C-alpha positions in Angstrom: 127.9 46.8 -88.6 126.7 44.3 -91.2 123.2 43.5 -92.2 122.8 39.7 -92.5 119.9 40.0 -95.0 122.2 41.8 -97.4 125.0 39.3 -96.9 122.8 36.5 -98.2 123.3 37.9 -101.7 126.2 40.4 -101.4 129.8 40.2 -100.3 131.1 42.3 -97.4 133.0 44.5 -99.7 129.9 45.6 -101.6 128.1 46.5 -98.4 130.9 48.7 -96.9 131.6 52.2 -98.1 135.1 53.1 -99.3 136.3 54.3 -95.9 134.9 51.3 -94.1 136.7 49.0 -96.6 140.0 50.9 -96.0 139.6 50.4 -92.2 138.6 46.8 -92.6 141.6 46.0 -94.8 143.9 47.8 -92.4 142.5 45.9 -89.4 142.9 42.5 -91.2 146.6 43.1 -91.7 147.1 44.4 -88.1 147.0 42.6 -84.8 144.1 44.2 -83.0 140.9 42.5 -82.1 137.6 43.7 -83.6 133.9 43.2 -82.8 131.4 42.9 -85.6 127.7 43.6 -85.1 125.8 41.2 -87.4 122.2 42.5 -87.5 118.9 40.7 -88.1 119.2 36.9 -88.2 115.5 36.9 -88.6 115.5 39.0 -91.8 118.3 36.9 -93.3 115.9 33.9 -93.0 112.9 35.4 -94.9 113.3 33.3 -98.0 115.1 30.2 -96.5 116.3 29.5 -93.0 119.7 28.4 -94.3 120.3 31.8 -95.9 121.6 32.8 -92.5 124.4 30.4 -92.9 125.3 31.7 -96.3 125.6 35.2 -94.8 127.9 33.8 -92.1 130.1 32.1 -94.7 130.5 35.4 -96.5 131.6 37.1 -93.2 134.1 34.3 -92.5 135.5 34.5 -96.1 135.9 38.3 -95.9 137.6 38.1 -92.5 139.9 35.3 -93.4 142.7 34.4 -91.0 141.9 37.5 -88.8 138.9 35.5 -87.6 141.0 34.5 -84.6 140.9 38.2 -83.5 137.2 38.7 -84.0 134.2 38.8 -81.7 130.6 38.9 -82.9 127.4 40.4 -81.6 124.5 38.9 -83.5 120.9 40.2 -83.3 117.7 38.4 -83.9 114.1 38.3 -82.8 114.2 35.5 -80.2 111.2 33.8 -82.0 113.4 33.2 -85.1 116.5 32.0 -83.2 116.8 28.2 -83.4 118.7 27.4 -80.3 120.4 24.2 -81.4 120.7 24.7 -85.2 121.7 28.4 -85.2 124.1 28.0 -82.3 125.9 25.1 -84.0 125.9 27.0 -87.3 127.5 30.1 -85.8 130.1 28.1 -83.9 130.9 26.0 -86.9 131.3 29.1 -89.2 132.6 31.8 -86.8 133.8 30.1 -83.6 135.2 26.6 -83.9 138.6 26.6 -85.6 141.3 24.0 -85.5 143.9 26.6 -84.6 141.7 27.8 -81.7 141.3 24.3 -80.4 145.0 23.7 -80.4 146.0 27.0 -78.9 143.4 28.2 -76.3 143.8 31.8 -75.1 144.5 31.8 -71.3 142.1 33.8 -69.2 139.2 33.7 -71.7 135.8 33.0 -70.4 133.1 30.7 -71.6 129.6 32.2 -71.6 126.3 30.3 -71.2 124.5 29.1 -74.3 121.0 30.1 -73.3 120.3 26.4 -72.5 121.6 26.9 -69.0 118.8 27.3 -66.5 121.0 29.3 -64.2 121.3 32.1 -66.9 118.1 34.1 -66.8 116.9 36.2 -69.7 118.5 39.6 -69.9 121.4 38.4 -67.7 124.6 36.5 -68.2 127.1 34.8 -66.0 130.6 34.0 -66.9 132.1 30.6 -66.4 135.8 29.9 -66.7 136.7 28.3 -70.1 138.2 24.8 -70.0 141.5 24.4 -71.6 141.1 23.7 -75.3 137.4 24.0 -75.3 135.6 25.9 -78.1 134.2 29.4 -77.7 130.6 29.5 -76.6 127.5 31.6 -77.3 125.6 33.8 -74.9 122.0 34.3 -75.7 120.3 37.2 -74.0 116.7 38.4 -74.2 115.9 42.1 -74.0 112.7 42.5 -72.0 110.2 45.3 -72.8 110.4 48.5 -70.9 107.8 49.1 -68.2 105.5 52.1 -68.5 107.5 54.0 -65.9 110.7 53.3 -67.8 109.1 54.5 -71.1 108.0 57.6 -69.3 111.4 58.3 -67.9 113.1 57.6 -71.3 110.6 59.8 -73.1 111.2 62.6 -70.6 115.0 62.3 -71.1 114.5 62.5 -74.9 112.6 65.8 -74.5 109.0 64.5 -75.0 106.9 67.3 -73.4 104.0 65.0 -72.4 105.4 61.6 -71.7 102.1 60.2 -70.4 100.3 61.4 -73.6 103.1 59.7 -75.6 102.5 56.4 -73.7 98.7 56.7 -74.2 98.9 57.4 -77.9 
């Protein structure tokens, strides 16, 4: 878990604690895949939109050659996600690599970019990847909970008066 707003001005090593740094360095020298959660594109853009790309560059630099074994989950308010510019920036910095293009991984899937009308918000469909094509980005939107879902969730969390909680 890395906060993108901090990565605008700090390196990955200054954000992680000692144990996380040890695990990160061990992973980089190993052969396993890893998934990184990069949080809050919107907050990384508070001063300048392009600060988001600075944060991505810091991630790429910290991961180094292990980037080929990395997946990312990136969160943002949808209102702050620039579909074309941010998608291209992410692919350029974290997805498209000459080595990847020359050596595609068989059986991998390509996911919709959010520009695909067949991919509805909150859902995704997988499409087979074409040989040698670059990885793609899937954009999903989390829809708000309905009042009945909030009530059910509040009950499950031990709220004694879920309806009162909703009305408050």
